[in-house]
VEXPA-729150 format. One record per atom (N, C-alpha, C, O): residue in one letter; x, y, z. Coordinates in pm, whole numbers, plus 50000, padded with zeros to 5 digits. Layout:
<pts>
aXYZ/...
</pts>
This chain:
<pts>
s899962976124583/s900802970624690/s901742981224746/s901902982224868/c902362989024658/c903262999824704/c902473010224784/c902933014824888/l901303013824735/l900483023724806/l900063018524944/l900023026125040/e899763005724953/e899412999825082/e900603000225178/e900433003025297/q901792997525126/q902992997925210/q903283012225256/q903693014425370/i903053021925168/i903233035925205/i902283039625317/i902663046225414/q901033035425303/q900033038425406/q900433032325540/q900193038225646/a901043020525536/a901433013725659/a902683019525722/a902793019625845/a903633024425640/a904973027725692/a905313042525691/a906203046725765/d904643050625609/d905163064125590/d904863073625704/d905483084225714/e903943070225789/e903733078725906/e905003079525991/e905283089726053/m905753068425993/m907023068226065/m908173073425979/m908983081426026/v908243068825853/v909423071725770/v909373085625707/v910383092525700/r908183089725661/r907993103125602/r908893105425480/r909633115225472/a908793096225386/a909673096625268/a909123104925153/a909873108325061/w907833108325156/w907193114125038/w906903128925055/w906333133225155/a907303136624955/a906993150924950/a905673153324880/a904953162724913/f905333144824783/f904053145824713/f903623131824671/f904403124224614/l902373128624701/l901823115724664/l900333117224641/l899603121724729/d899873113424522/d898453113324487/d898123099024445/d898333095424329/p897603090824537/p897363076724506/p896473074724383/p896733065724304/e895463082824366/e894553080924253/e895273084024121/e895043077224021/h896123093924121/h896893097024000/h897833085523965/h897993082123848/a898453079624067/a899323068124044/a898523056423985/a898973049923891/l897353054024040/l896503043023989/l896033045923847/l895913036723766/n895763058423817/n895353062023680/n896473059123581/n896223054323470/q897713061923621/q898843058523535/q898923043423513/q899163038723402/a898693035923622/a898753021323613/a897653016123519/a897893006923440/r896473021923528/r895383017723440/r895733020723294/r895393012923204/a896393031923273/a896763035723136/a897763025823076/a897653022022960/v898753021523156/v899723011923102/v899102998023091/v899522990023006/d898112995023174/d897352982523156/d896642982623021/d896652972622949/q896032993922988/q895322995022862/q896272993622744/q895942987322643/w897442999422758/w898472998322654/w898792983522627/w898892979222512/r898942976022734/r899222961622721/r898052954222656/r898252945822568/l896822957522700/l895642950622647/l895452953122498/l894882944822427/e895932964422452/e895822967822310/e896922961422226/e897002963522105/g897782953522291/g898812946222218/g899982954622172/g900722950522082/k900162966422231/k901252975122191/k902572970522254/k902572963122353/t903672975022196/t904992971222246/t905182976522388/t904892988122416/l905662967922476/l905842971722616/l907292975722643/l908222970022586/g907462985522730/g908802989722770/g909362980822879/g908652972722938/a910642982522905/a911342974023002/a910872976223145/a911062967523231/l910252987823172/l909752990823307/l908222991523308/l907652998923388/h907582984123222/h906132985123207/h905412982523339/h905482971523394/g904722992723390/g903952991423512/g904742992223641/g904162991023749/v906062994323634/v906902994523754/v906833008323821/v907113018423756/p906473008923948/p906433021924018/p907843026924050/p908723019324089/v908043040024031/v909333046324057/v909103059124137/v908183066724108/g909933061424239/g909903073924314/g910903083824256/g911983079924212/i910553096524256/i911383107024195/i911733117524300/i910853123424362/k913023119824319/k913463130124413/k912873143624374/k912793147024256/d912463151224473/d911733163524448/d912623175224407/d912343186724442/i913693172224334/i914433182824261/i914423179524112/i915053186424032/i913683168924074/i913633164423935/i912233167323882/i911243162723939/d912143174923774/d910863180123728/d909923169223678/d910323159823611/t908653170923714/t907563162423667/t906443171623622/t905983180123698/a905993169823498/a904993179023442/a903623177423506/a902793186523498/d903363166023570/d902043163423628/d902043163723780/d901033160523842/m903173167723840/m903273168523987/m904153180524021/m905013184323941/p903963186424139/p904843197524178/p906263192924199/p906523181324231/t907203202324181/t908613200024212/t909083212124290/t909273222924234/e909283210224422/e909483221724510/e910923223024563/e911223232424636/n911793213724527/n913233214624556/n913543216024705/n914623220724742/g912613212024789/g912873212124932/g912993225824994/g913523227225104/t912503236224926/t912623249824979/t911273256924975/t910493255124882/v911023265025076/v909773272825079/v909713282724964/v908633287124925/l910853286424910/l910873295924799/l910253290124672/l909853297724584/h910163276824663/h909593270424545/h908273263324576/h907843254424502/k907633267224686/k906373261024726/k905353262424613/k905113273424563/g904743251124575/g903713251324471/g904253252024329/g903473253524235/r905563251124312/r906143251824177/r905643240124091/r905713228524133/a905143243223974/a904573233123884/a905303233623750/a904983242223667/p906273224723726/p907013224823599/p906103222323479/p905063215823491/r906513227623364/r905703225923243/r906093213523163/r905353209423073/e907253207623195/e907673195623123/e908443186323216/e908973190423319/d908493173723176/d909253163823251/d910753165923232/d911193170223126/a911513162723336/a912963161323320/a913243150023221/a912393141223202/t914393150123160/t914743139823062/t914623125823120/t914123116723054/v915093123923245/v915043110523303/v913603106223329/v913293094323318/v912723115523365/v911323112023387/v910663108323255/v909893098723249/a910963115823150/a910433112423017/a910903098522974/a910143090922915/s912163095223004/s912693082022970/s911973071023048/s911683060322993/l911683073523174/l910953063723255/l909543061523199/l909093050123188/r908873072223165/r907523070823109/r907563063122977/r906703054722950/a908583065922895/a908703059022767/a908943044122787/a908573036022703/a909563040522900/a909813026422931/a908633019923000/a908683008023034/g907553027423021/g906333021923079/g906193023423228/g905253018023287/a907123030523293/a907093031623439/a905923040123486/a905423048723414/v905493037623609/v904503045823678/v905263055023773/v905963050323863/i905113068123755/i905763077723845/i904893078723970/i903863085423971/l905323071724075/l904473070224193/l904293083324269/l903193086424314/g905353090924283/g905283103524356/g906653109624370/g907623104824313/k906713120524448/k907963127824467/k908493125224608/k907753126224706/t909773122024617/t910393118624745/t911103130824806/t911523139924735/v911203130724936/v911743142125011/v913223144324980/v914013134924974/t913573156824961/t914953161024947/t915293170625060/t914403176825117/t916563171825093/t916983182625180/t916783195825105/t916493195824985/e916923206925174/e916723220125114/e917703222224998/e918913222625018/c917143223524876/c917953225524755/c919083215224744/c920173218024695/a918773203124791/a919733191824783/a921053195024851/a922103189924811/y921003203324955/y922213205825035/y922053199125171/y921573187825176/f922423205425280/f922543198525408/f921323199425500/f921123190425582/a920503209925489/a919403211625584/a918383200425566/a917783199325459/p918163192025669/p917353179825652/p915883182725624/p915353193125663/g915243173225556/g913803173225543/g913183165225657/g913783163725763/k911973160125634/k911233153325741/k911513138325749/k911033131825842/t912273132825656/t912413118325645/t913253112425759/t914203118625806/r912863100325801/r913573092925906/r914113079825850/r913643074925747/n915093074225918/n915683061625875/n914713050125902/n914273048626016/p914353042025801/p913393031125822/p913843020825925/p913013013925985/h915163019525946/h915673009526040/h915573014326185/h915493006326278/n915593027626203/n915443033526335/n915083048226315/n915923056126272/p913843052126345/p913393065726315/p914093076626395/p913893088426368/e914913072726492/e915683082626568/e917023085726501/e917813093626553/h917273079526385/h918523081726312/h918233087826175/h917153085926119/t919203095326123/t919053101525992/t919043091025881/t919693080625894/p918293093525773/p918393084825656/p919553088725565/p919813082125464/g920243099725601/g921253105225510/g920603115125415/g919383116725414/g921423121625337/g920903131325242/g921883133325128/g923003128325133/s921483140625026/s920253148225023/s919063140324967/s917913144724976/s919353128524910/s918273120424851/s917613111824959/s917493099624946/s917193118425065/s916713111425185/s915493102825156/s915483090925188/g914473108625094/g913233101525071/g913373089924975/g912753079424995/s914193091424873/s914363080724775/s914993068424838/s914513057224818/a916063070424916/a916713059124982/a915803052525083/a915723040225089/a915103060625163/a914233055225267/a913033048025208/a912623037625260/a912463053325100/a911293047125038/a911633033424980/a910843024124991/v912803032124918/v913233019224864/v913533009524979/v913162997824973/a914193014425083/a914533005925197/a913303000725268/a913282989425317/a912253009025275/a911013005325344/a910042997725254/a908892995625292/h910482993825135/h909672986125040/h908412993724996/h907402987624962/m908503007124997/m907393015224947/m907393016024796/m906353018324733/v908563014124738/v908733014924593/v909993007024558/v910953007324635/p910022999924445/p911202991824414/p912382999724359/p913532995624375/l912103011124296/l913133019224232/l912893033824265/l911753038024284/a913973041624271/a913833056024292/a915033063224233/a916113057524218/l914813075824199/l915883084524150/l916263094724255/l915423099624330/g917543097924258/g918053108524343/g919073116624265/g919033117324142/s919983122724338/s921053130324273/s922273129824364/s922183125624479/q923423134124309/q924633135024391/q925513146224340/q925903146424223/t925813155824429/t926773166524403/t927983165024494/t929063170324466/n927783157824604/n928883154024693/n928693139524734/n929383130624683/g927753136924827/g927513123124869/g926043119624877/g925653110924956/s925213126024798/s923763125824817/s923053113124772/s921863111524800/t923733104224703/t923163091124670/t923843080124750/t923173071924813/i925163079924748/i925913069224813/i925673069024964/i925473058325023/r925683080825027/r925543081225172/r924163076725220/r924103068225309/p923053081925168/p921753076825214/p921513062225179/p920853055125255/a922053057525067/a921933043225035/a922633034925141/a922123024625184/a923823039425184/a924563032225287/a923813032425420/a923713022125487/f923283043925458/f922593045225586/f921283037225589/f920873032325694/c920623036125473/c919313029425467/c919423014725424/c918423007525427/g920603010325384/g920792996225353/g920242991925219/g919672981125207/v920413000425116/v919992996924980/v921162999224886/v922193004724926/y921002995124761/y922012997924660/y921793012224608/y920683015924571/g922863019924606/g922823033324549/g923913034724446/g925073031424474/f923573039524328/f924523040024216/f924663054124165/f923673060424127/k925893059224164/k926233072124102/k927033069223976/k928173064623986/p926483071623858/p927183068023735/p928323077623702/p928523087723770/t929063074323598/t930053083523544/t929413096923513/t928293097523463/h930113107523544/h929593121023518/h929263122523369/h930083119623282/g928053127123342/g927633129223204/g926993117123138/g926583118023022/l926883105923208/l926303094023147/l924773095023139/l924173090523041/i924143100823242/i922693102223247/i922353117023240/i922873124823320/p921503121223147/p921183135523131/p920533141623254/p919743135023323/r920883154223282/r920373161123400/r919383172223366/r918963179523456/h919013173723239/h918063184223203/h916763182523282/h916203171523287/g916303193223343/g915083192723422/g915323189423568/g914363187923644/m916573188123609/m916933186023749/m917503199023804/m918203206123733/l917203202123929/l917743214223990/l919253215023968/l919993206124010/a919693225523902/a921113227223870/a921823233723987/a921513245024024/l922753226524046/l923593232024152/l925013234124102/l925593244824123/s925583224024037/s926963224723990/s927103216123865/s927033203823873/r927283222323750/r927463214623628/r928643205123640/r928593194023588/t929693209323709/t930893201123722/t930643188723806/t931273178323783/l929743189523903/l929623179024005/l928293171724006/l928213160724060/d927243177423949/d925903171323957/d925823158123881/d926303157023768/h925223148123945/h924943135123884/h923513131123918/h923003135024023/v922853123523831/v921633116423867/v922033104023945/v923033097623912/g921263100524049/g921553088724130/g920413078724123/g919263082424102/l920743065824140/l919763055024128/l919733046824257/l920763044324318/f918513042624297/f918333034324416/f917513022024382/f916543022724307/a917903010624438/a917162998124421/a917572988624531/a918452991724612/r916932976824534/r917262966824636/r918092955324582/r918442946224656/t918402955624451/t919292945524392/t920152952124285/t919802962524230/i921292945724256/i922152950224147/i921402949324014/i921522958123929/e920652938423996/e919922936423870/e918952948023844/e918792952423731/d918302952723951/d917362963823934/d918082977023904/d917592985223826/i919252979023965/i920062990823932/i920412990523784/i920303000623715/a920852978923735/a921232977523594/a920032979923503/a920162986823401/l918892974523538/l917672976323458/l917302991023449/l916942996023342/l917382998023562/l917033012223565/l918053020523486/l917673029323409/a919333017723506/a920383025323437/a920263024023286/a920513033523212/e919883012323241/e919783009923097/e918743018823031/e918873022322913/q917713022523106/q916653030923049/q917023045823050/q916433053622975/l917993049723133/l918233063923158/l919463069623088/l919523081623064/t920433061223053/t921643066422991/t921333071022848/t920473065422780/g922033081222805/g921813085922669/g922263100322652/g922753106722745/y922073105222532/y922503118722494/y921303128222498/y920203124722456/d921533140122550/d920533150722549/d921253163622516/d922153167822590/e920893169822407/e921603181922363/e921473193322465/e922243202922460/r920503192222557/r920343202622659/r921253200422780/r921333209022867/d921933189122786/d922953186622887/d924273184922814/d924523174522753/h925103195122820/h926323195522736/h927423186122785/h928473185222721/d927203179222895/d928183169422940/d927833155222895/d928593145922920/t926693153522829/t926373140522769/t926913140222627/t927233150622569/r927013128122572/r927513126922435/r926813115222366/r926393105722433/p926673115722234/p926053104522163/p926873091822181/p928093092022169/r926193080822210/r926883068022226/r925883056822208/r924673058722220/a926413044922177/a925553033222163/a924913029822297/a925463032922403/r923763023422292/r923073019422414/r923913009122489/r924462999922429/i924003010622619/i924813001622703/i923922990622758/i922942993622827/p924222978022730/p923402966922784/p923782964022929/p924412953822958/f923382972923019/f923772971623159/f923412958023217/f924222951623283/g922172953623192/g921702941123251/g922552929323208/g922942921123291/a922822928223078/a923592916823026/a925022916923079/a925562906523118/i925642928723080/i927032929523126/i927122926623276/i928012919423321/a926192932423354/a926212930323498/a926012915723534/a926522911123636/a925272908323450/a924982894223479/a926142885023440/a926172873423483/e927092889923361/e928212881523316/e929212879123428/e929382887423517/e929862867823423/e931022865523509/e932192873623452/e932382874023331/p932982880123537/p934152887423487/p935082877923412/p935212866323452/p935742882523306/p936642873823230/p937812868823314/p938332857823291/l938232876823412/l939282872923506/l938822876923646/l938062886523660/p939262869923749/p938892874123886/p939342888623909/p940512891823888/p938442897223952/p938802911423963/p939802914124075/p939772907724180/m940682923624050/m941612928524152/m941052941524208/m940652950424134/i941042942424341/i940442953824409/i941532961624482/i942382955724549/a941492974824469/a942382983624545/a941632988824666/a940612995624653/f942132985724785/f941532990824908/f942153004424938/f943353005324965/v941333014924931/v941813028624950/v941173034525075/v939953036025080/k941973037725173/k941433043325298/k941123058125284/k940293063425358/t941783065025192/t941723079525171/t942413086825287/t942633080825392/p942743099525270/p943373107125378/p942453109525499/p942893115025600/l941193105425489/l940233107925596/l940033095825687/l939053095325761/w940933086025683/w940753073725759/w940623076325909/w939993068525980/n941203087325956/n941103090526099/n939673094026140/n939353093926259/r938813097226043/r937413100126074/r936563087426083/r935433087926133/v937083076326036/v936303064026032/v936143058326172/v937093057826250/e934923054226204/e934663048526335/e935383035126350/e935593027926252/d935763031926474/d936513019626500/d935773007326449/d936372998226394/e934473007126468/e933662995826424/e933752994026272/e933822982826222/t933743005226201/t933853004726055/t935222999726013/t935342992025918/k936273004226082/k937622999426053/k937712984326071/k938312977425988/q937112979226178/q937122964826203/q936342957426094/q936762946726049/a935222963126054/a934402956625951/a935152955825819/a935092945625750/f935862966425783/f936612966125657/f937822956825667/f938202950725567/a938402955725784/a939502946125802/a938992931925778/a939682923725717/e937782929025828/e937182915825804/e936912913625656/e937172902925601/l936382924025591/l936032922825449/l937292920825365/l937322912225276/v938312928625392/v939572927325318/v940172913425341/v940702907325248/g940082908525464/g940582895025492/g939802884425416/g940382874625370/e938502886325404/e937662876825330/e938012876625182/e937952866125117/l938382888325128/l938722889224985/l940102883424955/l940412879924841/g940932882525057/g942232875925042/g943142882624942/g943312894824945/d943742874524851/d944732880024759/d944102887424642/d944812891624551/r942772889024643/r942122896824537/r942062911624572/r941552919624493/v942572915424688/v942542929524729/v943912933524781/v944582925824850/e944332945724747/e945602951324794/e945352965524843/e944602973124781/e945972969024952/e945832982825000/e946702992024916/e947872989024890/v946123003224874/v946793012624784/v946743026524845/v945693031124889/e947893033224847/e947953047124893/e947633056224775/e948123054024664/l946813066324798/l946503075824693/l947703084624661/l948563086924747/f947763089524539/f948813098724496/f948693111824575/f947583115424615/p949803118924599/p949783130824686/p948783141524643/p948203148424727/l948573142824512/l947663153124461/l946263151624518/l945563161524537/a945853139324546/a944483136724590/a944163142924726/a942993145324757/a945183145424808/a944953150624942/a944263164224941/a943583167925037/e944423171624832/e943813184924823/e942443184624756/e941813195124740/a941983172924716/a940743171824639/a939533177324713/a938623183124652/w939513175524844/w938363180124922/w938253195324918/w937143200724913/d939373202324921/d939363217024909/d938913221224770/d938163230824756/w939373214324668/w938973217824532/w937483215624511/w936793223724449/h936983204524564/h935553201724552/h934743212824618/h933763217624562/r935153216924737/r934413227324808/r934433240424730/r933403247224721/t935573244024675/t935673256424597/t934723256124478/t933983265724455/i934733245224403/i933893243924284/i932413243824323/i931613250924263/m932063235724422/m930663234524460/m930103247624511/m929003251624473/e930843254424597/e930333266824654/e930213277824548/e929233285224548/a931183278824459/a931123289124354/a929963286424258/a929213295624224/e929823274024213/e928783270924115/e927403271224177/e926443275424111/m927263266924302/m925963267724368/m925553282324390/m924383285824374/a926503290624426/a926193304924444/a925693311124314/a924773319324314/a926303307224202/a925873312424071/a924503306924033/a923643314423986/n924293293924052/n923043287724010/n921863291424098/n920723291324053/l922123294624224/l921043298424316/l921023313524340/l920543318124444/e921533321024246/e921543335524256/e920123341124270/e919883350324349/r919193335624194/r917823340624200/r917203338324338/r916533347124392/e917443326524394/e916923323524528/e917553332824632/e916893337224725/w918833335524613/w919523344724704/w918893358624698/w918643364824802/q918623363424578/q918063376824562/q916613377524611/q916203387524670/r915853366824586/r914433366824621/r914173365024770/r913243371024824/g914983356924837/g914623353824975/g915733347425053/g915533336825113/s916913353425056/s918023347325129/s917693345525277/s918203336425342/e916823354325330/e916483353325472/e915613341125502/e915483337225618/q915023335125398/q914193323225419/q914963310225400/q914413299325417/l916223311325365/l917073299425352/l917613295325488/l917713303525580/s917963282525501/s918563277825625/s919923284425645/s920533289425551/d920383284425770/d921703290225799/d922803283225721/d923743289625674/t922693269825707/t923753262425637/t923813266025490/t924903268025436/l922653267025424/l922663270425282/l923053284925261/l923793288125168/r922573293725347/r922933307825334/r924433309825352/r925043317725280/s925023302525446/s926473303725468/s927243298725346/s928233304925305/l926803287625287/l927463282425167/l927413292725054/l928413295124987/l926243298725032/l926103308224923/l926933320724949/l927483326524856/e927023324825074/e927883336225106/e929343333225073/e930043341525015/r929793321125110/r931173317325078/r931373316324927/r932383320924874/g930413310524859/g930523308924714/g930613322124641/g931293323124539/r929933332124691/r929953345324627/r931293352324644/r931573362324577/e932123346924734/e933433353024759/e934583345324696/e935743349524707/v934303334224631/v935373326224570/v936053334124458/v935383339924373/r937373334224459/r938123341324355/r938153333024227/r938233320724231/a938083339724115/a938083332823985/a939333324323968/a939243313323913/v940483329024014/v941733321523996/v941683308524077/v942193298224032/d941083308824195/d940963296724276/d940003286824213/d940243274724214/y938903291924160/y937923283324093/y938523276623971/y938363264523952/q939223284323888/q939833278723768/q940943268823802/q941123258723734/r941683271623908/r942733262423950/r942123249123995/r942633238423962/a941033249724070/a940373237524115/a939853229523997/a940013217223993/l939243236123900/l938753229023781/l939883222223706/l939723211123656/s941023228823698/s942143223323621/s942743210823683/s943443203323615/r942483208423810/r943043196723877/r942263183923845/r942803172923857/i941013185223804/i940183173423780/i940773164323672/i940913152423696/p941123169423552/p941703160523450/p942993153723495/p943253142323457/l943793160623575/l945033154623623/l944763142523712/l945423132223699/m943773143823801/m943433132623888/m942773121323808/m943023109623835/q941943124923712/q941303114723629/q942343106423555/q942203094223544/e943393113023504/e944453105723434/e945183096123528/e945533085023488/t945393100423651/t946093091823747/t945243079723783/t945763068623794/f943943081823803/f943053070423830/f942963061123709/f942863049023725/e943003066823589/e942963058623469/e944173049123465/e944043037523428/e945323054123503/e946523045723510/e946353034523613/e946743023123589/l945763037923727/l945533028023833/l944663016623782/l944953004923808/f943603020123709/f942673010023660/f943273001923544/f943102989723538/t943953008523453/t944453001323335/t945642992423369/t945842982123304/q946432996223468/q947642988623498/q947392976423585/q948052966123569/r946392977423680/r946272966023771/r944862963623826/r944462952023840/y944102974023858/y942902972123940/y941612973923861/y941542981823767/d940602966323902/d939292967023839/d938342976423913/d937412981823852/a938552978324042/a937692987024121/a938422991124247/a939412984924287/i937913001624310/i938443006624436/i937433003724546/i936253006824531/l937892997824654/l937072995124771/l937363005824875/l938523008324907/t936303012024930/t936483022925025/t935183024725103/t934133020525055/p935213030725221/p933953032725294/p932993041925218/p933413050825145/a931703039525239/a930683048625186/a930443060125283/a930023070925243/a930713057625410/a930553067625516/a931433063425633/a931993052425634/a931553072225730/a932423069325845/a931893057925930/a932663051125998/g930583055925927/g929963045426006/g928513043925969/g928113047525858/t927723038726060/t926283037526038/t925633051326051/t926303061026089/a924353052126020/a923633064926027/a923713070826166/a923363064126263/p924163083326179/p924253089526312/p922873091226375/p921863092426306/a922843091226507/a921603093926579/a921233108626564/a922103117326553/g919923111226565/g919443124826553/g919023128226411/g919443121726316/l918203138626399/l917653142426269/l918063156526227/l917543161826129/s918973162626300/s919393176226268/s920493176726164/s920823187426112/s921073165026132/s922143164226033/s921923151825948/s921273142225992/t922463152025825/t922343140325737/t923643132325731/t923763123125650/g924633135825815/g925873128225817/g926953134325729/g926713143925655/d928133128625738/d929323133725670/d929453127625531/d929533115425518/p929463136025424/p929583130725288/p931013129025239/p931223125825122/s931993131025326/s933383132525281/s933943120325209/s934843121525126/f933403108425239/f933943096425175/f933413094425032/f933743084624966/c932593103824988/c932113103824849/c932753114924766/c932693114724643/t933363124624833/t933783137024769/t934753134924653/t934543140224544/l935803127224677/l936853125224575/l936283119024449/l936623123324338/w935433108924464/w934913101624349/w933893110124272/w933783109124150/t933153118524344/t932233127624278/t933003138124199/t932653141024084/l934043143724259/l934853153824192/l935443148424063/l935483155623962/c935893136024064/c936513130023945/c935503123923849/c935873119423740/g934243123723886/g933213118423797/g933273103523778/g932793098323677/l933873096223873/l933993081723862/l932683074923904/l932013079723995/p932323063723839/p931123056423883/p931353050124019/p932433045024047/a930323050324103/a930443044724238/a929123038324277/a928063042824235/i929203027924359/i928003021124407/i928183017924554/i929263013824598/s927103019724630/s927083015824770/s926423002224782/s925313000124732/l927112993024847/l926642979224861/l926242976625006/l927052978925096/p925022972025031/p924562969625169/p925042956025220/p924252946625233/l926342954925248/l926952942025278/l927152939525427/l927302928125469/m927152950125507/m927562948425648/m926552955325740/m925622961925695/q926762953425870/q925852958625971/q926652962826093/q927612956126132/g926232974026155/g926892978326278/g926342970926398/g925342963826389/s927002972726510/s926552966126633/s925192971326680/s924512964826759/n924802983226630/n923492988826663/n922392983626572/n921242987726583/g922742974426482/g921752968626392/g921492976526266/g920712972226181/l922122988126252/l921922996426133/l922862992126021/l923942986726048/p922472994625895/p923312990725782/p924642998225781/p924733009725825/l925652991625728/l926982997525712/l927392995425566/l927622984125524/g927473006125491/g927663005025347/g929113003225306/g930033007925373/v929292996325196/v930592994525133/v930553001424997/v929642999024918/q931513010024971/q931543017324843/q932553010824749/q933693008124786/l932113008424626/l932973003224521/l933003013524409/l931953017624360/v934193017624370/v934383028124270/v935033022024146/v935973014224157/g934523025824028/g935023020023905/g935693030023813/g935793041923844/r936153025023702/r936803032923599/r935753041123524/r934643036323500/r936093053323486/r935163061923413/r934703054823284/r935503049123209/h933383055423262/h932723049723144/h932713034423144/h932363028323043/f933083028323256/f932993013823269/f931923010223375/f932113001223457/d930823017523370/d929773016223471/d929173002323472/d928962996623579/a928882996923357/a928262983623352/a929202973123406/a928762963823475/r930482974223378/r931452964623431/r931542965923583/r931722955923652/l931422978023636/l931412979723781/l930252972023841/l930422965223943/l929072972923781/l927912965323831/l928162950323821/l927302942323858/
</pts>
């Protein structure tokens, strides 16, 4: 059924970087045989999943959206792919990413209107789920690469607490900022997928041993008390489109006394500069080989970022890193004293027209920098008929409660 939908829709959407229908069917036959033999079935038995093409798959190429990695064939699965296979999932194919998961767009179009961007960098994953080509998909987020395309394509996109899901086998851009991202069409499916992927991997030093989190059960529970929501406009409210401002005013009015507008602490105003310093320095270090091998084959946007990153002073980088724990402590106080979640835009508006840009990720930057769990909810619609995402941000390590 998924393959039939891909055949019908992908000529317009262009969500897939690699797809071998017969290989997908062979996987399905194998898990059918597993069931027929009476063996224990995993929670995702037979469920097709799309994988962003920066996440390694031992049986499919992983080209990271760059000509420099054309034909790259990893020797082993990324940790998250191995977890999916262990749960019985069928790895349907690889979804389009922007170049090295940065800004230069791939070929993917927005399923709601092909003249608009699907967002990035997890463009193909968001579009494939939105177009019903696959029920679940994986992406990543270093700035806004899961939340923004989920908002633009009208699906649920979940960025967990930093370090909750192992990143071994995923293109390393920034250890400080990289997250695995999840896409689905329901909260229940996000919870089901998250439950299979969280865990400890000694090859990802930001993960830690912990008990298994029953995401599905917790997400299905009624909160013990009606949740209090903090509406945070962020210092970037002047960038928000008028239509989006009106939509959030309606939403806040609908929530009534369960939501209060909260001003961020002064320190947060500089977070966007700190994020840029960290991202550019760490990406320049991690993509050093690509820079040396073929900087002239990189897009102007990526080449400019790497040039800036190579010039970052060590004192500025260390200063930016030192600010993260301070902001995390302040958000912890906000959550423990009064609020259960933060309500804020996922993007300035609906998906912009044109395919030369993937849109502004700025409304994701602060939460990515602090490693807070965030989810984009497809609750609203613009006057142009395109989805308008709502971002809900939770307390660190309270991901299941956020769902």
